[in-house]
TIPAKOL-469257 format. One line per field, with one value per residue (C-alpha): residue number from 1; y, z negated, x; residue in three letters. Coordinates in nm, 2 decimals. Each point is the difference from the previous one (the first is absolute). Example, Ala and Ser with C-alpha at 12.3 -4.5 7.8 and 13.67 -1.06 7.14 Angstrom:
nr <- 1,2
v <- -0.45,0.34
w <- -0.78,0.07
u <- 1.23,0.14
rest <- ala,ser
! end
This chain:
nr <- 1,2,3,4,5,6,7,8,9,10,11,12,13,14,15,16,17,18,19,20,21,22,23,24,25,26,27,28,29,30,31,32,33,34,35,36,37,38,39,40,41,42,43,44,45,46,47,48,49,50,51,52,53,54,55,56,57,58,59,60,61,62,63,64,65,66,67,68,69,70,71,72,73,74,75,76,77,78,79,80,81,82,83,84,85,86,87,88,89,90,91,92,93,94,95,96,97,98,99,100,101,102,103,104,105,106,107,108,109,110,111,112,113,114,115,116,117,118,119,120,121,122,123,124,125,126,127,128,129,130,131,132,133,134,135,136,137,138,139,140,141,142,143,144,145,146,147,148,149,150,151,152,153,154,155,156,157,158,159,160,161,162,163,164,165,166,167,168,169,170,171,172,173,174,175,176,177,178,179,180,181,182,183,184,185,186,187,188,189,190,191,192,193,194,195,196,197,198,199,200,201,202,203,204,205,206,207,208,209,210,211,212,213,214,215,216,217,218,219,220,221,222,223,224,225,226,227,228,229,230,231,232,233,234,235,236,237,238,239,240,241,242,243,244,245,246,247,248,249,250,251,252,253,254,255,256,257,258,259,260,261,262,263,264,265,266,267,268,269,270,271,272,273,274,275,276,277,278,279,280,281,282,283,284,285,286,287,288,289,290,291,292,293,294,295,296,297,298,299,300,301,302,303,304,305,306,307,308,309,310,311,312,313,314,315,316,317,318,319,320,321,322,323,324,325,326,327,328,329,330,331,332,333,334,335,336,337,338,339,340,341,342,343,344,345,346,347,348,349,350,351,352,353,354,355,356,357,358,359,360,361,362,363,364,365,366,367,368,369,370,371,372,373,374,375,376,377,378,379,380,381,382,383,384,385,386,387,388,389,390,391,392,393,394,395,396,397,398,399,400,401,402,403,404,405,406,407,408,409,410,411,412,413,414,415,416,417,418,419,420,421,422,423,424,425,426,427,428,429,430,431,432,433,434,435,436,437,438,439,440,441,442,443,444,445,446,447,448,449,450,451,452,453,454,455,456,457,458,459,460,461
v <- -0.44,0.16,0.06,0.35,0.06,0.35,0.19,0.04,-0.37,-0.29,-0.04,-0.25,-0.21,-0.31,-0.34,-0.11,-0.06,0.09,0.32,0.11,0.05,0.05,-0.36,-0.14,-0.05,0.36,0.13,-0.20,0.11,0.37,-0.02,-0.17,0.27,0.27,-0.18,-0.06,0.37,0.10,-0.23,0.12,0.37,0.02,-0.25,-0.06,-0.28,-0.06,0.17,0.07,0.06,0.11,-0.18,0.09,-0.06,0.13,-0.23,-0.16,-0.36,-0.10,0.21,-0.26,-0.24,0.26,0.13,-0.35,-0.06,0.34,-0.03,-0.35,0.09,0.29,-0.23,-0.25,0.28,0.05,0.31,0.06,0.10,0.22,-0.13,0.27,-0.22,0.20,0.35,0.30,0.15,0.30,-0.22,-0.21,0.32,0.14,-0.33,-0.04,0.29,-0.06,-0.36,0.11,-0.24,-0.01,-0.01,-0.09,-0.18,0.08,-0.26,0.18,0.08,0.33,0.09,-0.31,-0.26,-0.29,-0.25,0.22,0.02,0.16,0.03,0.37,0.06,0.25,0.12,0.05,0.33,-0.17,0.17,-0.15,-0.09,0.22,-0.10,-0.11,-0.22,-0.16,-0.07,-0.19,-0.22,-0.08,-0.10,-0.23,-0.16,-0.05,-0.17,-0.19,0.10,-0.12,-0.16,-0.14,-0.04,-0.31,-0.15,0.15,0.35,0.01,0.31,0.01,0.14,0.23,0.08,0.34,0.05,0.32,0.21,0.20,0.12,0.12,0.18,0.17,0.12,0.14,0.20,0.13,0.13,0.24,0.36,0.11,-0.28,0.18,-0.30,0.21,0.23,-0.31,-0.16,0.32,0.03,-0.33,-0.12,-0.30,-0.18,-0.29,-0.21,-0.23,-0.23,-0.21,-0.31,0.05,0.13,0.35,-0.14,-0.07,0.30,0.29,-0.07,-0.06,0.34,0.18,-0.15,0.11,0.35,-0.02,-0.03,-0.20,-0.26,-0.18,-0.29,-0.11,-0.29,-0.01,-0.38,-0.08,-0.31,0.10,-0.02,0.35,0.10,0.24,0.10,0.09,0.32,0.28,0.18,0.16,-0.28,-0.26,0.18,0.03,-0.22,0.23,0.31,-0.13,-0.11,0.34,0.17,-0.27,0.01,0.39,-0.04,0.30,-0.18,-0.33,-0.13,-0.26,-0.17,-0.25,-0.35,0.11,0.33,0.25,0.17,0.20,0.12,0.21,0.02,0.32,0.01,0.01,-0.33,0.19,-0.07,0.26,-0.10,-0.22,0.28,0.22,-0.23,0.12,0.36,0.02,-0.16,0.23,0.30,-0.09,-0.09,0.32,0.22,-0.12,-0.07,0.20,-0.16,-0.17,-0.28,-0.27,-0.22,-0.18,0.16,-0.17,0.14,0.29,0.37,0.06,-0.10,0.27,0.26,-0.09,0.00,0.35,0.12,-0.09,0.17,-0.34,-0.14,-0.30,-0.25,-0.29,-0.33,-0.29,-0.24,-0.26,0.02,-0.05,0.31,0.21,-0.10,0.08,0.35,0.06,-0.08,0.21,0.30,-0.06,0.00,0.02,-0.23,-0.17,-0.30,-0.12,0.11,-0.34,0.07,-0.08,0.23,0.01,0.19,-0.01,0.09,-0.36,-0.18,0.01,-0.22,0.04,-0.05,0.01,0.01,0.32,0.13,-0.08,0.17,0.31,0.04,-0.04,0.25,0.25,-0.05,0.02,0.32,0.18,-0.14,-0.06,-0.27,-0.20,0.15,0.36,-0.07,-0.14,0.32,0.20,-0.17,0.07,-0.22,-0.21,-0.30,-0.27,-0.22,-0.31,-0.16,-0.20,-0.04,-0.34,-0.01,-0.27,-0.15,0.13,0.37,0.22,0.11,0.22,0.17,0.07,0.15,0.21,0.13,0.10,0.18,0.19,0.11,0.15,0.14,0.34,-0.14,-0.11,-0.35,-0.27,-0.31,-0.15,-0.28,-0.01,0.34,0.23,0.32,0.26,0.24,0.30,-0.16,-0.37,-0.26,-0.33,-0.27,-0.26,-0.31,-0.32,-0.34,-0.21,-0.32,0.06,0.23,0.27,0.37,0.09,0.34,0.18,0.34,0.24,0.31,0.20,-0.20,-0.37,0.10,0.21,-0.28,-0.25,0.24,0.06,-0.38,-0.04,0.29,-0.16,-0.34,0.16,0.18,-0.32,-0.17,0.28,-0.04,-0.38,0.07
w <- 0.93,0.32,0.25,0.13,0.31,0.09,0.18,-0.32,-0.08,-0.13,-0.35,-0.16,-0.30,-0.08,0.06,0.20,0.37,0.28,0.18,-0.29,-0.27,-0.02,0.02,0.07,0.37,0.03,-0.16,0.24,0.30,-0.08,-0.09,0.33,0.18,-0.16,0.07,0.36,0.04,-0.13,0.25,0.29,-0.07,-0.10,0.25,-0.20,-0.16,-0.38,-0.13,-0.37,-0.22,-0.37,-0.21,-0.36,-0.22,-0.31,-0.30,0.11,-0.10,0.37,0.10,0.00,0.21,0.25,0.02,0.06,0.28,0.16,-0.02,0.14,0.28,0.10,-0.02,0.22,0.26,-0.03,-0.21,-0.30,-0.32,-0.28,-0.31,-0.27,-0.22,-0.25,0.14,0.07,0.31,0.00,-0.08,0.31,0.20,-0.10,0.04,0.37,0.13,-0.27,0.11,0.37,0.04,0.28,-0.22,-0.33,-0.16,-0.34,-0.17,-0.21,-0.01,-0.17,-0.25,0.08,-0.27,-0.06,0.23,0.30,0.19,0.33,0.26,0.06,0.30,0.06,0.30,0.02,-0.19,-0.29,0.09,0.06,0.35,0.21,0.14,0.34,-0.16,-0.25,0.28,0.20,-0.30,-0.06,0.37,-0.02,-0.32,0.17,0.31,-0.22,0.26,-0.19,0.12,-0.29,0.04,0.03,-0.29,0.06,0.02,-0.32,-0.21,-0.35,-0.33,-0.19,-0.36,-0.13,-0.36,-0.19,0.29,-0.23,-0.16,0.34,0.04,-0.34,0.09,0.33,-0.20,-0.24,0.30,0.11,-0.03,-0.19,-0.26,-0.31,-0.19,-0.25,-0.09,-0.04,-0.24,-0.20,-0.02,-0.21,0.14,-0.14,0.26,0.00,0.31,0.12,0.26,0.04,-0.04,0.34,0.13,-0.12,-0.34,0.10,0.21,-0.17,-0.35,0.16,0.19,-0.32,-0.21,0.26,-0.05,-0.37,-0.08,-0.30,0.15,-0.16,0.21,0.05,0.23,0.15,0.02,0.38,-0.02,0.24,-0.27,0.03,-0.35,0.15,0.34,0.17,0.17,-0.21,-0.07,-0.33,-0.08,0.01,-0.21,-0.36,-0.14,0.12,-0.10,-0.36,-0.01,0.12,-0.29,-0.25,0.10,0.01,0.35,0.24,0.27,0.16,0.35,0.17,0.33,0.22,0.06,0.30,-0.16,0.27,-0.21,-0.31,-0.26,-0.30,-0.35,-0.21,-0.36,-0.12,0.18,0.27,0.38,0.18,0.30,0.28,0.26,-0.21,0.01,0.36,-0.09,-0.29,0.20,0.30,-0.23,-0.12,0.34,0.17,-0.28,0.10,0.37,0.16,0.28,0.11,-0.15,0.12,-0.16,0.14,0.05,-0.31,-0.23,-0.24,0.11,-0.29,0.22,0.26,-0.28,-0.14,0.35,0.07,-0.34,0.14,0.34,0.18,0.23,-0.09,0.26,-0.03,0.18,0.06,-0.30,0.00,-0.09,0.36,0.10,-0.28,0.09,0.37,-0.08,-0.25,0.27,0.26,-0.23,-0.17,-0.34,-0.31,-0.21,0.04,-0.09,-0.10,-0.29,-0.15,-0.17,0.31,0.04,0.34,-0.02,0.33,-0.17,-0.13,0.26,0.17,-0.23,-0.32,-0.29,-0.38,-0.09,0.19,-0.16,-0.35,0.06,0.15,-0.26,-0.29,0.17,0.02,-0.37,-0.11,0.20,-0.14,-0.35,0.00,-0.14,0.26,-0.11,0.03,0.36,0.10,-0.11,0.25,0.30,0.14,-0.16,0.26,-0.05,0.25,0.07,0.21,0.14,0.29,0.18,0.13,0.36,0.21,0.26,0.29,-0.09,0.20,-0.26,0.24,0.10,-0.36,-0.06,0.32,-0.13,-0.33,0.18,0.21,-0.30,-0.16,0.31,-0.16,-0.28,0.02,0.14,0.08,0.21,-0.02,-0.21,-0.03,-0.09,-0.27,-0.08,-0.20,-0.18,-0.18,-0.35,0.08,0.27,0.12,0.21,0.18,0.15,0.15,-0.12,0.27,-0.17,-0.11,0.08,-0.26,-0.01,-0.27,-0.16,-0.18,-0.16,-0.20,-0.20,-0.31,-0.23,-0.01,0.01,0.31,0.18,-0.09,0.11,0.34,0.05,-0.07,0.23,0.28,-0.05,0.02,0.32,0.16,-0.09,0.16,0.32,0.00,-0.06
u <- -1.85,0.12,0.28,0.04,0.21,0.10,0.27,0.20,0.01,-0.21,-0.15,-0.22,-0.07,0.20,-0.16,-0.30,-0.03,0.23,-0.11,-0.22,0.27,0.38,0.09,0.35,-0.10,-0.12,0.32,0.22,-0.21,0.03,0.37,0.06,-0.19,0.21,0.32,-0.11,-0.09,0.34,0.18,-0.21,0.03,0.37,0.14,0.32,0.17,0.06,-0.31,-0.02,-0.30,-0.02,-0.26,-0.11,-0.30,-0.18,-0.06,-0.32,-0.05,-0.02,0.30,0.27,-0.21,-0.09,0.36,0.14,-0.25,0.07,0.38,0.02,-0.23,0.23,0.31,-0.19,-0.01,0.38,-0.03,0.23,-0.18,0.13,-0.19,-0.04,-0.21,-0.20,-0.02,-0.22,-0.15,0.23,0.30,-0.05,-0.06,0.34,0.17,-0.08,0.22,0.26,0.04,-0.02,-0.29,-0.25,-0.31,-0.14,-0.29,-0.14,-0.21,-0.25,-0.37,0.07,-0.27,-0.22,-0.06,0.23,-0.18,0.09,0.33,0.11,0.27,0.08,0.22,0.28,0.20,0.38,-0.02,-0.17,-0.34,-0.34,-0.09,-0.22,-0.34,0.14,0.27,-0.24,-0.25,0.26,0.08,-0.36,-0.03,0.31,-0.15,-0.34,0.16,0.25,0.26,0.31,0.32,0.21,0.37,0.21,0.18,0.35,-0.15,-0.21,0.03,0.15,-0.13,0.24,-0.11,0.09,-0.10,-0.02,-0.11,-0.23,0.33,0.11,-0.33,0.04,0.35,-0.14,-0.26,0.27,0.20,-0.28,0.11,-0.32,0.02,0.14,0.13,0.20,-0.30,-0.23,0.25,0.03,-0.38,-0.02,-0.33,-0.18,-0.22,-0.24,0.00,-0.29,0.14,-0.32,0.22,0.16,0.33,-0.07,0.06,0.36,0.09,-0.17,0.15,0.34,-0.02,-0.11,0.28,0.25,-0.14,0.05,-0.38,-0.12,-0.24,-0.30,-0.10,-0.36,-0.09,0.35,0.04,0.01,-0.22,-0.28,-0.27,-0.14,-0.13,-0.26,-0.13,0.33,-0.13,0.14,-0.33,-0.12,-0.25,0.28,0.26,-0.14,0.29,0.28,-0.20,-0.03,0.37,0.13,-0.18,0.10,0.37,-0.01,0.14,0.05,-0.19,-0.09,0.07,-0.22,0.07,-0.19,0.14,0.22,0.11,-0.10,-0.27,0.08,-0.25,0.10,-0.14,0.06,0.12,-0.36,-0.09,-0.19,0.03,0.22,-0.21,0.13,-0.06,0.23,0.31,0.06,-0.10,0.26,0.28,-0.07,0.00,0.34,0.15,-0.14,0.14,0.34,-0.04,-0.28,-0.19,-0.32,-0.20,-0.24,-0.26,-0.31,-0.34,-0.14,0.27,-0.04,0.00,0.24,0.29,-0.10,-0.02,0.34,0.16,-0.15,0.14,0.35,-0.08,-0.01,-0.26,-0.22,-0.12,-0.25,0.03,-0.25,-0.02,0.28,0.37,0.11,-0.20,0.14,0.35,-0.05,-0.13,0.28,0.25,-0.18,-0.01,0.34,-0.18,0.21,-0.22,-0.34,-0.20,-0.34,-0.22,0.01,0.33,0.21,0.31,0.18,0.32,0.20,0.32,-0.02,-0.21,-0.34,-0.20,-0.20,0.24,-0.08,0.37,0.05,-0.32,0.12,0.34,-0.14,-0.27,0.24,0.24,-0.29,-0.09,0.36,0.06,-0.32,0.03,-0.38,-0.23,-0.19,-0.33,0.14,0.12,-0.34,-0.17,0.21,-0.16,-0.35,-0.27,-0.18,-0.23,-0.08,-0.30,0.03,-0.32,-0.13,-0.32,-0.11,-0.13,-0.17,0.23,-0.21,0.05,0.23,0.25,0.20,-0.33,-0.08,0.34,-0.03,-0.34,0.16,0.27,-0.25,-0.20,0.31,0.17,0.03,0.22,0.36,-0.04,0.26,-0.07,0.35,-0.14,-0.38,-0.14,0.15,-0.18,0.20,-0.24,0.15,-0.03,-0.01,0.03,-0.16,0.16,-0.20,0.16,-0.14,0.13,0.16,-0.12,-0.36,-0.30,0.07,0.11,0.24,-0.07,0.28,-0.06,0.21,-0.11,0.10,-0.22,-0.11,-0.36,0.05,0.19,-0.27,-0.27,0.17,0.02,-0.37,-0.09,0.21,-0.16,-0.34,0.10,0.12,-0.33,-0.19,0.20,-0.07,-0.37
rest <- unk,unk,unk,unk,unk,unk,unk,unk,unk,unk,unk,unk,unk,unk,unk,unk,unk,unk,unk,unk,unk,unk,unk,unk,unk,unk,unk,unk,unk,unk,unk,unk,unk,unk,unk,unk,unk,unk,unk,unk,unk,unk,unk,unk,unk,unk,unk,unk,unk,unk,unk,unk,unk,unk,unk,unk,unk,unk,unk,unk,unk,unk,unk,unk,unk,unk,unk,unk,unk,unk,unk,unk,unk,unk,unk,unk,unk,unk,unk,unk,unk,unk,unk,unk,unk,unk,unk,unk,unk,unk,unk,unk,unk,unk,unk,unk,unk,unk,unk,unk,unk,unk,unk,unk,unk,unk,unk,unk,unk,unk,unk,unk,unk,unk,unk,unk,unk,unk,unk,unk,unk,unk,unk,unk,unk,unk,unk,unk,unk,unk,unk,unk,unk,unk,unk,unk,unk,unk,unk,unk,unk,unk,unk,unk,unk,unk,unk,unk,unk,unk,unk,unk,unk,unk,unk,unk,unk,unk,unk,unk,unk,unk,unk,unk,unk,unk,unk,unk,unk,unk,unk,unk,unk,unk,unk,unk,unk,unk,unk,unk,unk,unk,unk,unk,unk,unk,unk,unk,unk,unk,unk,unk,unk,unk,unk,unk,unk,unk,unk,unk,unk,unk,unk,unk,unk,unk,unk,unk,unk,unk,unk,unk,unk,unk,unk,unk,unk,unk,unk,unk,unk,unk,unk,unk,unk,unk,unk,unk,unk,unk,unk,unk,unk,unk,unk,unk,unk,unk,unk,unk,unk,unk,unk,unk,unk,unk,unk,unk,unk,unk,unk,unk,unk,unk,unk,unk,unk,unk,unk,unk,unk,unk,unk,unk,unk,unk,unk,unk,unk,unk,unk,unk,unk,unk,unk,unk,unk,unk,unk,unk,unk,unk,unk,unk,unk,unk,unk,unk,unk,unk,unk,unk,unk,unk,unk,unk,unk,unk,unk,unk,unk,unk,unk,unk,unk,unk,unk,unk,unk,unk,unk,unk,unk,unk,unk,unk,unk,unk,unk,unk,unk,unk,unk,unk,unk,unk,unk,unk,unk,unk,unk,unk,unk,unk,unk,unk,unk,unk,unk,unk,unk,unk,unk,unk,unk,unk,unk,unk,unk,unk,unk,unk,unk,unk,unk,unk,unk,unk,unk,unk,unk,unk,unk,unk,unk,unk,unk,unk,unk,unk,unk,unk,unk,unk,unk,unk,unk,unk,unk,unk,unk,unk,unk,unk,unk,unk,unk,unk,unk,unk,unk,unk,unk,unk,unk,unk,unk,unk,unk,unk,unk,unk,unk,unk,unk,unk,unk,unk,unk,unk,unk,unk,unk,unk,unk,unk,unk,unk,unk,unk,unk,unk,unk,unk,unk,unk,unk,unk,unk,unk,unk,unk,unk,unk,unk,unk,unk,unk,unk,unk,unk,unk,unk,unk,unk,unk,unk,unk,unk,unk,unk,unk,unk,unk,unk,unk,unk,unk,unk,unk,unk
! end
């Protein structure tokens, strides 16, 4: 059991001791720090914060604690109840709120929960803002309001329907073509809020839906991270139902994985690649993903005469670079689509609508579409180090050894070789180096990882 504090929020396991897990006291303390930071930084009266949660078993408890703490600071709360990360993100500007809190531990198992913090644009806080909140929490520097100035809680139900309608308004979402295509889709909502909103969106688009694990009870039927090894049930059901595809989301609905008509993974990395291919074919421009995402996005962007840029890992870094470069679309290789025409946050609803628009336009099967993209394979490893080792020094030595290659030091060390790449990043919480590789075969990716591990060990020796 553990409690992890970072600039993006606080997450931990439910139960146990204060300061070691996400207990009620820790929840109140962190919500109070966020509310205090808002009051200090905005210096205005009548603050308003949007709060929503995924379907975790602990969600209602954590939400009540969070909302009542904010009202104790004199802040009004818009309660969305069961929601998704992107729904809360779009609600903040729509409601002209000053911030937002999403109660979700994303793809972590059911015993975890978290408070994820948003600014007035409905976007995640940057490092400086997050650090201030951590400092306020540590000092317990709170000043709660008097009884006549308590905030109020306003419940707004069905905000996921508002979100669906916002997606349907997007210019590139071809609702009529999707309806005419007559798609049949299996949805795995991992018994969270994706089981409500994704089928509802599909039905609005005239898609026949087969629901799998769409009861929002928080009892995840499999590991909630949408990876191949966790998705055998939907793969089997797509084939059994003779469906055109399957859609899988994580508990807070910001990651989208796709299954083709044969029950095979489309590839989480390729969710963004396909959506970018469609968007760039209609609106030429540039793209952004993080340094650990597939080279396939760069290839597709060049095909459309655009420029590809890579940011440090982390959604807030992707968003910053997208804004700086005025990118048309971007995201992360874990199935996270960020489409600024909608909002600057990963959004599975946007991903579903764009992907179906692409398929309807090209009149292709999912497996046929996948064959059009470059085939890359990834390997993800880590090397354990002793705490006394100088990780930065090791990375610097690797950089020097490969100085004649194309090297980026934006986030660790990434070496782009002509046919493959390797990305080394140090962990902020433990003495390890994460090693990501990508190549044109799994064997080649695995071999490159082993070669890099051997190289690091030789530097240490």
